[in-house]
Backbone as a printed PyTorch tensor [residue, N CA C, xyz], in Angstrom:
tensor([[[ 85.7290, 102.5870,  69.3890],
         [ 85.0420, 103.6120,  70.2470],
         [ 85.0500, 103.2560,  71.4840]],

        [[ 85.4290, 104.0480,  72.3600],
         [ 85.3810, 103.9390,  73.8040],
         [ 84.0960, 103.9900,  74.4180]],

        [[ 83.7480, 103.1720,  75.0920],
         [ 82.3970, 103.1290,  75.6560],
         [ 82.2550, 102.9140,  77.2050]],

        [[ 83.6030, 102.4830,  77.7380],
         [ 83.5850, 102.3150,  79.2050],
         [ 84.2040, 103.6800,  80.0340]],

        [[ 83.3810, 104.0400,  81.0080],
         [ 83.8880, 105.2560,  81.6850],
         [ 84.9720, 104.7340,  82.9560]],

        [[ 85.9070, 105.4650,  83.2400],
         [ 86.6200, 105.1340,  84.4190],
         [ 86.8410, 106.6870,  84.9710]],

        [[ 86.2630, 106.8290,  86.3370],
         [ 86.3320, 108.0570,  86.9450],
         [ 87.3050, 107.9630,  88.0890]],

        [[ 88.0050, 109.1350,  88.4990],
         [ 88.5970, 109.0700,  89.6810],
         [ 88.9280, 110.4240,  90.0500]],

        [[ 89.4410, 110.6430,  91.4040],
         [ 89.6470, 111.9970,  91.9640],
         [ 90.9880, 112.0160,  92.2090]],

        [[ 91.6210, 113.2400,  92.0590],
         [ 92.9080, 113.5110,  92.0720],
         [ 93.1580, 114.8340,  92.8010]],

        [[ 94.3600, 115.2840,  93.5010],
         [ 94.5410, 116.4340,  94.1110],
         [ 95.0570, 117.2900,  92.7500]],

        [[ 94.7640, 118.5780,  92.9830],
         [ 94.9360, 119.5630,  91.8910],
         [ 96.5090, 119.3010,  91.6630]],

        [[ 97.4920, 119.3210,  92.3640],
         [ 98.8850, 119.1150,  91.9000],
         [ 99.1150, 117.8450,  91.1620]],

        [[ 98.3470, 116.5960,  91.5390],
         [ 98.4620, 115.4430,  90.7810],
         [ 98.0760, 115.6290,  89.3850]],

        [[ 96.7850, 116.3260,  89.1810],
         [ 96.2090, 116.6210,  87.9120],
         [ 97.3160, 117.5400,  87.0920]],

        [[ 97.7060, 118.5250,  87.5850],
         [ 98.7110, 119.3680,  87.0140],
         [ 99.9160, 118.5680,  86.4940]],

        [[100.6360, 117.8260,  87.4510],
         [101.6600, 116.8960,  86.8760],
         [101.3850, 116.0230,  85.7080]],

        [[100.0830, 115.3410,  85.7110],
         [ 99.7430, 114.4570,  84.6620],
         [ 99.3750, 115.2940,  83.4120]],

        [[ 98.8440, 116.6420,  83.6460],
         [ 98.5930, 117.4510,  82.5360],
         [ 99.8710, 117.7920,  81.7930]],

        [[100.8770, 118.1610,  82.5300],
         [102.3080, 118.5770,  82.1490],
         [102.9130, 117.4720,  81.3110]],

        [[102.9990, 116.3470,  81.7820],
         [103.4810, 115.1120,  81.3020],
         [102.7340, 114.6630,  79.9460]],

        [[101.4640, 114.7830,  79.9640],
         [100.6600, 114.6160,  78.7610],
         [101.0120, 115.5130,  77.7550]],

        [[100.9410, 116.7980,  78.0410],
         [101.5850, 117.8460,  77.0050],
         [102.7840, 117.7520,  76.4260]],

        [[103.7880, 117.1150,  77.1960],
         [105.1590, 116.9250,  76.6210],
         [105.0350, 115.7170,  75.6580]],

        [[104.2180, 114.9710,  75.7670],
         [104.0640, 113.7440,  74.8940],
         [103.1680, 114.0440,  73.7770]],

        [[102.4380, 115.1620,  73.8580],
         [101.3150, 115.5600,  72.7590],
         [100.1470, 114.7640,  72.9300]],

        [[ 99.6330, 114.3560,  74.2870],
         [ 98.5820, 113.5780,  74.2320],
         [ 97.5420, 114.4610,  75.2210]],

        [[ 96.3560, 114.1140,  75.3130],
         [ 95.3660, 114.6180,  76.1690],
         [ 95.3560, 113.7850,  77.5620]],

        [[ 94.8470, 114.4710,  78.6680],
         [ 95.0190, 113.7330,  79.8570],
         [ 94.3500, 112.3950,  79.7910]],

        [[ 93.2370, 112.1790,  79.1450],
         [ 92.5110, 110.8130,  79.2520],
         [ 93.3450, 109.7690,  78.5200]],

        [[ 94.0270, 110.2550,  77.1750],
         [ 94.8270, 109.2070,  76.7430],
         [ 96.0570, 108.9900,  77.4350]],

        [[ 96.7480, 109.9400,  78.0260],
         [ 97.9590, 109.5650,  78.8900],
         [ 97.6120, 108.8420,  79.9650]],

        [[ 96.6580, 109.0800,  80.6730],
         [ 96.2140, 108.3270,  81.9260],
         [ 95.9420, 106.7770,  81.6270]],

        [[ 95.2990, 106.6700,  80.6120],
         [ 94.8290, 105.3500,  80.0000],
         [ 96.0780, 104.5580,  79.5600]],

        [[ 96.9900, 105.0860,  78.8640],
         [ 98.1210, 104.3560,  78.4820],
         [ 99.0260, 104.1040,  79.7640]],

        [[ 99.1400, 104.9700,  80.5160],
         [100.0780, 104.7710,  81.7240],
         [ 99.4020, 103.7110,  82.6340]],

        [[ 98.1200, 103.7200,  82.9840],
         [ 97.4050, 102.6290,  83.5220],
         [ 97.5680, 101.3480,  82.8760]],

        [[ 97.3270, 101.1680,  81.6700],
         [ 97.5140, 100.0830,  81.0310],
         [ 98.9360,  99.4880,  80.9990]],

        [[ 99.9510, 100.2190,  80.8550],
         [101.2360,  99.9010,  81.0400],
         [101.5580,  99.1760,  82.4420]],

        [[101.1780,  99.8610,  83.4900],
         [101.1700,  99.4290,  84.7230],
         [100.6770,  98.1860,  85.1270]],

        [[ 99.2970,  98.1420,  84.5980],
         [ 98.4800,  96.8910,  84.6680],
         [ 99.1740,  95.7550,  84.1340]],

        [[ 99.7730,  95.8380,  82.7620],
         [100.4340,  94.9260,  82.1190],
         [101.7220,  94.4250,  82.7790]],

        [[102.3420,  95.4120,  83.4280],
         [103.6360,  95.0600,  84.2600],
         [103.3820,  94.3810,  85.3400]],

        [[102.1370,  94.5920,  86.2070],
         [101.8220,  93.9580,  87.2710],
         [101.2850,  92.4060,  87.0100]],

        [[100.6880,  92.2420,  85.7180],
         [100.1220,  90.9390,  85.5900],
         [101.3960,  90.1460,  84.9770]],

        [[102.3080,  90.6570,  84.1780],
         [103.4930,  90.0020,  83.8820],
         [104.4280,  89.4210,  84.8890]],

        [[104.3300,  90.1230,  85.9750],
         [105.1150,  89.7870,  87.1980],
         [104.5670,  88.7790,  87.9840]],

        [[103.2740,  88.4010,  87.8860],
         [102.6160,  87.4960,  88.6850],
         [102.9220,  86.0950,  87.8890]],

        [[103.9310,  85.6090,  88.1920],
         [104.2240,  84.1590,  87.6460],
         [104.0100,  83.1630,  88.6830]],

        [[103.0100,  82.1770,  88.6710],
         [102.5420,  81.3270,  89.3770],
         [102.4390,  79.9280,  88.4260]],

        [[103.0230,  78.8560,  88.8650],
         [102.5320,  77.5720,  88.1480],
         [102.6180,  76.4420,  89.3320]],

        [[101.8700,  75.4840,  89.0420],
         [101.7310,  74.4410,  90.0650],
         [102.4160,  73.1180,  89.3350]],

        [[103.2190,  72.2450,  90.0590],
         [103.7530,  71.2340,  89.4670],
         [103.5140,  69.9920,  90.6310]],

        [[103.2860,  68.7890,  90.0640],
         [103.1690,  67.6260,  91.0260],
         [104.7100,  67.2810,  91.2530]],

        [[105.0220,  66.6110,  92.2790],
         [106.2580,  66.2030,  92.7630],
         [107.2620,  65.8420,  91.8140]],

        [[106.9600,  64.9360,  90.8940],
         [107.5610,  64.3600,  89.8300],
         [108.1140,  65.6080,  89.0410]],

        [[107.2390,  66.2700,  88.4480],
         [107.4390,  67.4490,  87.6370],
         [108.3170,  68.4260,  88.2260]],

        [[108.0750,  68.7230,  89.6730],
         [108.8400,  69.5330,  90.2690],
         [110.2160,  69.2860,  90.3800]],

        [[110.6960,  67.9360,  90.6970],
         [111.9630,  67.4460,  90.7310],
         [112.6760,  67.6200,  89.2930]],

        [[111.8150,  67.4250,  88.2470],
         [112.2370,  67.3300,  86.9260],
         [112.7050,  68.9540,  86.4670]],

        [[111.8680,  69.8820,  87.0080],
         [111.9820,  71.2320,  86.8280],
         [113.4090,  71.8140,  87.6300]],

        [[113.4430,  71.3090,  88.8150],
         [114.6210,  71.7390,  89.6060],
         [115.9770,  71.0950,  89.0760]],

        [[115.7140,  69.9560,  88.5810],
         [117.0100,  69.3860,  87.9170],
         [117.3670,  70.1720,  86.6390]],

        [[116.5420,  70.6000,  85.8310],
         [116.7740,  71.2950,  84.7330],
         [117.4160,  72.7370,  84.9620]],

        [[116.9070,  73.3470,  86.0060],
         [117.5580,  74.6000,  86.5370],
         [118.9760,  74.4300,  87.2710]],

        [[119.1480,  73.1720,  87.8470],
         [120.4420,  73.1530,  88.7260],
         [121.5830,  72.6310,  87.5000]],

        [[121.1720,  72.1860,  86.3370],
         [122.0830,  71.6620,  85.4030],
         [122.8340,  72.8420,  84.7980]],

        [[124.0690,  72.6630,  84.4890],
         [124.7690,  73.6370,  83.7670],
         [124.1690,  74.0970,  82.2760]],

        [[124.3010,  75.3020,  82.1110],
         [123.8380,  75.7250,  80.7370],
         [124.4280,  74.8620,  79.5120]],

        [[123.5840,  74.6240,  78.6280],
         [123.9680,  74.0990,  77.3650],
         [124.7710,  75.2290,  76.5330]],

        [[125.8220,  74.7640,  75.8160],
         [126.5700,  75.5530,  74.7460],
         [125.6420,  76.3280,  73.7310]],

        [[125.8310,  77.6260,  73.5680],
         [124.9140,  78.2680,  73.0000],
         [125.7570,  79.4290,  72.0840]],

        [[126.4900,  78.9230,  70.9060],
         [127.1900,  79.6730,  70.0230],
         [126.4800,  81.0870,  69.7210]],

        [[125.3320,  81.1290,  69.3600],
         [124.8770,  82.4700,  69.0810],
         [124.5280,  83.3520,  70.1950]],

        [[124.4070,  82.9100,  71.3830],
         [124.4260,  83.8710,  72.5660],
         [125.9520,  84.1930,  72.8270]],

        [[126.9690,  83.4040,  72.7180],
         [128.2410,  83.6410,  72.9030],
         [128.8250,  84.6970,  71.8790]],

        [[128.3900,  84.6370,  70.7320],
         [128.6630,  85.6620,  69.6760],
         [127.9280,  86.9970,  69.9330]],

        [[126.6060,  87.0130,  70.6150],
         [126.0270,  88.0960,  70.8140],
         [126.7800,  88.7710,  72.1000]],

        [[127.0620,  88.0560,  72.9930],
         [127.8170,  88.7480,  74.1710],
         [129.1630,  89.0260,  74.0270]],

        [[129.8500,  88.8320,  72.8790],
         [131.1920,  89.1970,  72.5500],
         [131.1060,  90.6720,  71.8060]],

        [[129.8940,  91.0770,  71.3580],
         [129.7050,  92.3180,  70.7620],
         [129.5180,  93.3330,  71.7870]],

        [[130.2390,  94.3980,  71.6920],
         [130.3190,  95.5000,  72.5880],
         [129.0840,  96.4880,  72.2940]],

        [[128.4190,  96.9470,  73.2990],
         [127.3540,  97.6920,  72.9660],
         [127.8520,  99.1580,  72.2120]],

        [[126.9080,  99.6160,  71.3800],
         [127.4930, 100.6460,  70.4800],
         [127.8210, 101.9520,  71.3180]],

        [[127.3560, 102.1910,  72.3940],
         [127.6800, 103.2690,  73.3850],
         [129.2540, 103.2170,  73.9740]],

        [[129.7500, 102.0890,  73.8470],
         [131.1480, 101.8080,  74.4740],
         [132.1840, 102.2800,  73.5470]],

        [[131.8930, 102.2160,  72.3180],
         [132.9730, 102.7560,  71.4760],
         [134.3120, 101.6670,  71.2840]],

        [[134.0960, 100.5420,  71.8350],
         [135.0930,  99.5260,  71.5460],
         [134.4850,  98.1170,  71.4450]],

        [[135.2980,  97.1140,  71.1080],
         [134.8460,  95.7530,  71.1290],
         [135.1150,  95.0310,  72.4880]],

        [[134.2790,  94.1260,  72.9330],
         [134.4420,  93.3550,  74.1990],
         [135.8060,  92.5160,  74.0210]],

        [[136.2690,  92.3830,  72.9080],
         [137.4690,  91.4710,  72.7760],
         [138.7560,  92.3240,  72.9290]],

        [[138.6270,  93.7990,  73.0140],
         [139.7840,  94.6610,  73.3240],
         [140.3490,  94.5660,  74.6550]]])
């Protein structure tokens, strides 16, 4: 049960645009707006990557980043598979 209200004001053309998009998805305005806002909020929060390291840990971290990648046979097999939309294999 939803019990927290969120109110906002919009221009008529913004409301119409939102209503049209919601209708295409078979949603009401509130559900559409809440889903869209939550998607955007999650994206913003996931883009905020910050972590703090002391000097020793920072050197260790940069050393790992600068090192050549380890062999990964699974990834190599995956990268050899052509995407389904290409109609051919990558080995062609």
